[in-house]
Phi, psi and omega in degrees: 000132182293137179289138178293135181251168177298328178291324176300317178298319180298315181297318180294320181279347179074033179229178180278156175303325179297322178296319177298316178301317180298320179292315182294320185268343180067027184270338184227157178287133179230141179297154180300322181296313179294319178301320180296318178297317179294316180295325177294318178295321179297316180294318181295319184271350181067033183290135176234117179298145175278092186298318180297316179296320179298315181296319180291326181285322184260343185075007180233149177251344186074015182231146167239160179242137174249123185247121180231157179288321185219129176274346180273003175269117185304327182301313181291326176296316180291326178293323177295328179294341174266324183291316187298310180291330178295317178290322181298321180297333181264009176088017183245137169276153183243124169266148180232135179230133175257129185256343187059020181073019181282120186295320181298314182294316177298321179295322177296324182291326182262000180268173178290154178155172184298335181294343179296341176288346182282334185214155183268339182191173188221140167249121187228139170247088189284145175240321181274336183283138171270173182303318183292334177295318180295322182289340181264011184289177173298114184294342178277355183274113172297127191222136170234130185250134174255177183077201186248083170227127182283138180296139175269007181100353180245352175223166178263147175239129181240129178182181177263173175276097186295324180296312180296318181295317178294320177301316179298317183296318180286323177299326176298317179293318180297320181295336179275001178093009177283135184236347177238087190254128176261164175230130180240118177138004182297144179221085187277058176221168193305328181264010182260040186300316182302314180295321181296322178292325177291328176292323176299319177295322179300313181292320184298320180297318178295316179301314182297330181270001181070028180250143177287152178262123177273100186296338180290344179269003174267112187252128177276153175221158178276330177223170176260064183235179187296316183295325177296317179294318181296317181294312181297320181295322180296319179294321180292320182288339180282351181285156179298327180235078187289164182286159174256002177198156179216133173262118183255139187281002169202161176294330177293318175299316178299319180297318178295320179295317179296322177302315182291317180301309182292328178295335178273004180081014178263170184247147174241120011260002191303316179271316180221117175275145184227132173232140182250206188201135176111336181052057177281158184301321181304325182293338182277345185239002178285170175237112357284163175292152193257123170295146191199163167267127184251106173286150176278087186295327178294321178293320178299312182298312184294316180296320179296316179295313180301317181291323181293315179297324177297319179292322179297319184279344186294139177264349177226156180304141177247134176297141176287147180230156172262120186241119181259135176249161185289160169215164175211154176272129178244113180269123180236202188293332185291347172238334185260342181104167188287349178277000181293133175275127183260000000 
């Protein structure tokens, strides 16, 4: 039996082969009526595009890849909920890859190789890669970086001002009269830039308030998850002079810390006030609800997609830019008490 061709679809739909190609590839605007005719013809004939041949001929796959360290982290899941529809509106399908922070795997994804035929560009939130690894990537790969990596001039970086955001979070605790404030989440190694910036903000808030920083209250973690928060909080509460507040570097860390505090028979925020980071949905429905730094995840997603598509379409190199998106502090029950109106 002869394989159905693009021309067969065009004849059945009563359009040109180019129109069918435009519908299949999503590269040009097509009226809803025409698109419906073409899609009906494709379904009736069982037409399947030769993706490899199309990619080789056009140099485009119609797909972008989003690379994150962990899919079980709500922040990244919520970010993907913004990226996928934004990319779809511009005619791109989204592939997703989880790296678990493995440097070799992340390096392979941004390096040259046959897998580059699978996608036209990449949005990546690297965890294992150092700054020099990003600079040594495949120069032909259109790239937008999330998280805390400074652009080397060849890719775009999208994110919030972590130092300013962390400073606001700790200043909020100080304004509430807390004087022995801990920080959970520091990562003092080359790939822990995001954590290091939040630590800088922690110190900056103390300095601005004229308060000394107790460095022993800055606790490191390997990840920003619940168990790290719970474990670190237990160690802090075991001290002779435990903290009366804690700044957590993610809402998951804050959730773990609150679990430990309540498990010890203490109250949040009366005995220990807690503020997190990321404004994940769980924090809005927990008991108590979690005060947090809320990045504008929709703005991050849209800006990342827009910049990537711009890079994909460019016929000449584009200078990399640093792009900041808004954030805000949301004070909830974990710092203001259960009488807070949400």
